[in-house]
C-alpha positions in Angstrom: 57.7 144.9 239.4 56.5 146.1 236.1 56.0 149.7 237.2 58.8 152.1 237.9 58.8 154.1 241.1 59.8 157.7 241.8 61.5 159.4 244.7 59.6 162.6 245.5 61.7 164.9 247.6 59.0 167.0 249.0 61.3 168.6 251.6 63.9 169.6 249.0 66.6 168.0 251.0 70.1 169.4 250.5 71.8 166.3 252.1 73.2 164.8 248.9 74.4 168.1 247.5 76.1 168.9 250.8 77.8 165.5 251.1 78.9 165.5 247.4 80.5 168.9 247.9 82.4 167.7 251.1 83.6 164.5 249.4 84.8 166.4 246.4 86.7 168.8 248.7 88.3 165.8 250.5 89.7 164.4 247.3 90.8 167.8 245.8 92.4 169.1 249.0 94.4 165.9 249.5 95.2 165.6 245.8 93.8 162.0 245.7 92.3 160.2 242.8 88.9 158.6 243.3 90.1 155.4 241.6 92.4 152.6 242.6 95.7 153.3 244.5 98.7 151.2 245.3 97.0 149.2 248.0 94.2 148.4 245.6 96.6 147.1 242.9 98.3 145.0 245.6 95.0 143.4 246.6 94.2 142.8 242.9 97.5 141.0 242.3 97.3 139.0 245.6 93.7 137.7 245.0 94.4 136.8 241.4 97.6 135.0 242.3 95.8 133.1 245.0 93.1 132.1 242.5 95.6 130.8 239.9 97.6 129.0 242.6 94.7 127.3 244.3 93.1 126.3 241.0 96.4 124.9 239.6 97.4 123.1 242.8 94.0 121.4 242.8 93.8 120.5 239.1 97.3 119.0 239.0 96.9 117.2 242.4 100.0 118.6 244.0 98.7 117.6 247.5 96.8 114.6 248.8 93.0 114.6 248.6 92.5 116.1 252.0 94.9 119.0 251.0 93.0 119.5 247.8 89.7 119.7 249.8 91.2 122.5 251.9 92.4 124.2 248.7 88.9 124.0 247.3 87.5 125.8 250.4 90.2 128.4 249.9 89.4 128.7 246.2 85.7 129.3 247.0 86.6 132.1 249.5 89.1 133.6 247.1 86.5 133.7 244.3 84.2 135.6 246.6 87.0 138.1 247.5 87.8 138.6 243.8 84.1 139.4 243.2 84.1 141.8 246.2 87.5 143.5 245.7 88.1 143.6 241.9 85.0 142.9 239.8 82.6 144.9 241.9 84.6 148.1 241.5 85.4 147.4 237.9 81.8 146.9 236.9 80.8 150.1 238.6 83.6 151.9 236.7 85.3 152.9 239.9 88.5 150.9 239.6 90.2 153.0 236.9 89.7 156.1 234.9 90.4 154.0 231.8 87.3 152.1 230.7 89.3 149.3 229.1 90.9 148.5 232.5 87.4 148.4 234.1 86.1 146.2 231.3 89.0 143.8 231.5 88.9 143.3 235.2 85.1 143.2 235.2 85.1 140.3 232.8 86.9 138.2 235.4 83.4 138.0 236.9 82.6 135.5 234.1 85.4 133.3 235.1 84.0 132.8 238.6 80.6 131.9 237.2 78.5 135.1 237.1 77.3 137.0 234.0 78.6 140.5 233.7 75.8 141.8 231.6 73.0 140.6 233.9 74.9 141.8 237.0 75.1 145.4 235.6 71.3 145.4 235.2 70.3 143.6 238.4 72.9 145.3 240.6 74.0 148.6 239.1 70.7 149.7 237.7 67.9 148.0 239.7 69.4 147.3 243.2 71.2 150.6 243.5 68.2 152.6 242.4 65.4 150.7 244.3 67.3 149.5 247.3 65.2 147.3 249.7 61.9 148.3 248.0 59.6 145.2 247.9 58.6 144.3 244.4 61.4 146.3 242.8 64.7 145.2 244.4 65.3 141.7 243.2 68.0 141.2 245.9 65.2 140.8 248.4 64.2 137.5 246.7 66.7 135.7 248.8 64.8 132.4 248.7 61.2 133.1 247.6 58.7 131.1 249.8 61.5 130.0 252.2 62.8 133.2 253.6 60.4 136.0 254.6 61.8 139.5 254.9 58.6 141.7 255.1 55.3 141.6 256.9 53.6 142.1 253.5 54.7 138.6 252.5 52.7 135.5 253.2 53.8 133.8 256.3 54.2 130.0 256.5 54.8 127.8 259.5 58.4 127.1 258.3 59.3 130.7 258.6 59.4 130.3 262.4 62.7 128.6 262.0 64.2 130.7 259.2 66.8 132.3 261.4 68.4 128.9 261.6 68.0 127.4 258.1 68.6 130.6 256.2 72.4 130.3 256.7 72.3 126.9 255.0 70.4 128.4 252.1 73.0 131.1 251.8 75.6 128.4 251.2 73.7 127.4 248.1 73.8 131.0 246.7 76.6 130.5 244.2 75.2 127.2 242.8 71.8 128.8 242.4 73.4 131.9 240.8 75.6 130.0 238.3 73.1 127.3 237.3 69.8 129.1 237.6 69.6 132.8 238.5 71.5 134.3 235.5 69.4 132.3 233.0 66.1 133.2 234.7 67.0 136.9 234.9 68.2 136.9 231.3 65.0 135.4 229.8 62.6 137.4 232.0 60.6 140.1 230.2 61.6 142.6 232.9 64.0 142.9 235.7 62.3 145.3 238.1 61.3 148.3 236.0 64.0 147.5 233.4 62.6 146.0 230.2 64.9 143.3 228.8 65.9 143.9 225.2 69.3 142.2 225.0 71.8 142.8 222.2 72.4 139.7 220.2 76.0 139.4 221.4 74.8 139.0 225.0 73.1 135.7 224.0 76.4 134.4 222.8 78.2 135.8 225.9 75.8 134.2 228.3 76.2 130.7 226.9 79.9 131.0 226.0 81.1 132.1 229.4 78.7 129.6 231.2 80.3 126.8 229.1 83.7 128.1 230.0 82.8 128.1 233.7 81.5 124.5 233.5 84.6 123.5 231.6 87.0 125.0 234.1 85.3 123.7 237.3 83.6 120.5 236.2 84.9 119.0 233.0 88.6 119.6 233.4 88.8 118.3 237.0 86.9 115.2 236.0 89.1 114.6 232.9 92.5 115.6 234.3 92.3 114.6 238.0 92.6 111.0 239.2 89.5 111.1 241.3 86.0 109.5 241.4 82.8 111.4 240.6 81.9 111.5 244.3 85.3 112.8 245.3 84.9 115.6 242.7 81.4 116.3 244.0 82.6 116.8 247.6 85.3 119.2 246.4 83.0 121.1 244.1 80.3 121.5 246.8 82.9 122.5 249.4 84.1 125.3 247.1 80.6 126.5 246.3 79.3 126.2 249.9 82.1 128.4 251.0 81.7 130.9 248.2 77.9 131.0 248.7 78.1 131.5 252.4 80.6 134.3 252.1 78.6 136.0 249.4 75.2 135.5 251.2 76.4 136.8 254.5 78.2 139.9 253.2 75.2 140.9 251.0 72.6 140.3 253.7 74.4 142.1 256.5 74.3 145.2 254.4 70.6 145.5 253.9 68.7 143.0 256.1 69.4 143.9 259.7 67.2 145.2 262.5 67.7 148.9 261.7 67.2 149.0 258.0 63.9 149.9 256.4 62.0 147.9 253.8 59.3 150.0 252.0 56.4 148.2 250.2 54.7 150.9 248.2 51.2 150.1 246.9 49.8 150.8 243.5 51.0 154.2 242.2 52.7 155.2 245.5 56.1 156.8 245.3 58.9 157.1 247.9 58.3 160.4 249.7 61.9 161.4 250.2 65.1 161.9 248.2 66.9 158.9 246.8 70.0 159.6 249.0 67.9 159.7 252.2 66.3 156.4 251.1 69.8 154.9 250.8 70.6 156.0 254.4 67.4 154.2 255.7 67.9 151.0 253.8 71.6 150.4 254.0 74.0 149.4 256.8 77.7 149.2 257.5 79.5 146.6 259.6 83.0 146.3 261.1 83.8 149.7 259.7 87.0 150.0 261.8 88.3 146.6 261.0 91.2 146.5 258.6 90.7 142.8 257.9 87.0 143.3 257.0 87.9 146.2 254.7 90.6 144.1 253.0 88.5 141.0 252.3 85.0 142.6 251.8 86.1 145.0 249.1 84.3 147.9 250.8 81.0 146.1 251.0 81.2 146.5 254.8 81.0 150.3 253.9 77.7 149.7 252.1 76.4 153.2 253.0 79.3 154.9 251.3 79.1 152.5 248.4 75.5 153.2 247.7 76.0 156.9 247.8 79.2 156.9 245.8 79.5 153.8 243.7 81.8 155.6 241.3 84.4 156.0 244.0 86.8 153.1 244.5 86.1 151.2 247.7 89.7 151.6 248.9 88.7 155.2 249.9 85.6 154.3 251.9 87.2 154.1 255.3 88.6 157.7 254.9 85.3 159.2 253.7 83.0 157.3 256.1 83.4 159.9 258.9 82.4 162.6 256.5 79.3 160.7 255.5 78.4 159.9 259.2 78.8 163.5 260.3 76.7 164.9 257.4 74.0 162.3 258.0 73.6 163.3 261.6 73.5 167.0 260.6 70.5 166.3 258.4 68.9 164.1 261.0 69.3 160.9 258.9 70.2 157.5 260.2 73.7 156.1 259.8 73.3 152.4 260.4 76.7 151.0 261.6 77.2 147.7 263.3 80.6 147.9 265.0 81.6 144.3 264.4 80.9 141.5 262.0 79.4 139.6 265.0 77.0 142.4 266.0 75.9 142.6 262.4 75.4 138.8 262.2 73.4 138.9 265.4 71.3 141.8 264.1 70.6 139.8 260.9 69.6 136.8 263.0 67.2 138.9 265.0 65.8 140.4 261.8 65.1 136.9 260.4 63.5 135.8 263.6 61.2 138.8 263.8 60.3 138.6 260.1 59.5 134.9 260.5 56.8 135.6 263.1 53.3 136.8 262.4 52.9 140.6 262.5 
């Protein structure tokens, strides 16, 4: 992971230039802004209101314990939806033309446990550039040693069953992220080809916002609520298992399905195609025609469109997806598209099953 990799477009593909032109024409001819619209603002207000409501109702014990447990599950799901629908766009700079709006909404990410600064490096810079490339895209390190995604990785007897236990590991994603991953990534020498050289303020931000998170979700409930430690633990785990499972499934269905490609370049090898063509081979959509999926997933079910145009607000992805699909077919490029969430889930299951067997 210490060596950068280049995309060498030997065929001088005009795919990305063509699709950019068509997308620009769509927005200009319809006089539409690429940033948030009224529906996007409605989603933002709704999810933030649900977050405040669920958190307050739990903290002040408005309902019996069983009701608070249900609210904790709802809070975990809502935190995921906030990450998908609000913070993700804001941190890409696609929510608003005003940077202070993007920054303000992006910092909500800290309140749900993640570190904004590390996310911008690992996701915006590394993942979006080196998508699905072994040794470069850190998102492929789902659970090192426990989940195998490539034939180039060592195979272990336990991998034979990974299509079953992987989903339990996904439910641990948020706990691992908030208590381990951010710290590990922050203090690594490199993240992919990115050399870590953090501004001093980011050391303060890392620990300040982590302490704020631990205070909001651990200290305050234990101090304010009339519950035992094990009752708190059940609620906290229910919240995180829900959040982790939602995060894990949505992220994995976008890149680790049967159709997507996982290159593993050796030594000084480069990727012998354009970056945009690489995105088409390594990324997949799911439930593209489902309004519910679009509403809760924040456009991450339109992963192809997002990887090509991360600076466009996800609220516009359904409209431009047909343009992307048509253009991809014209240039003989794949457009991976599982019609439903279930078909994508099944494809991911089959992917895990195949990857867990000897080549």
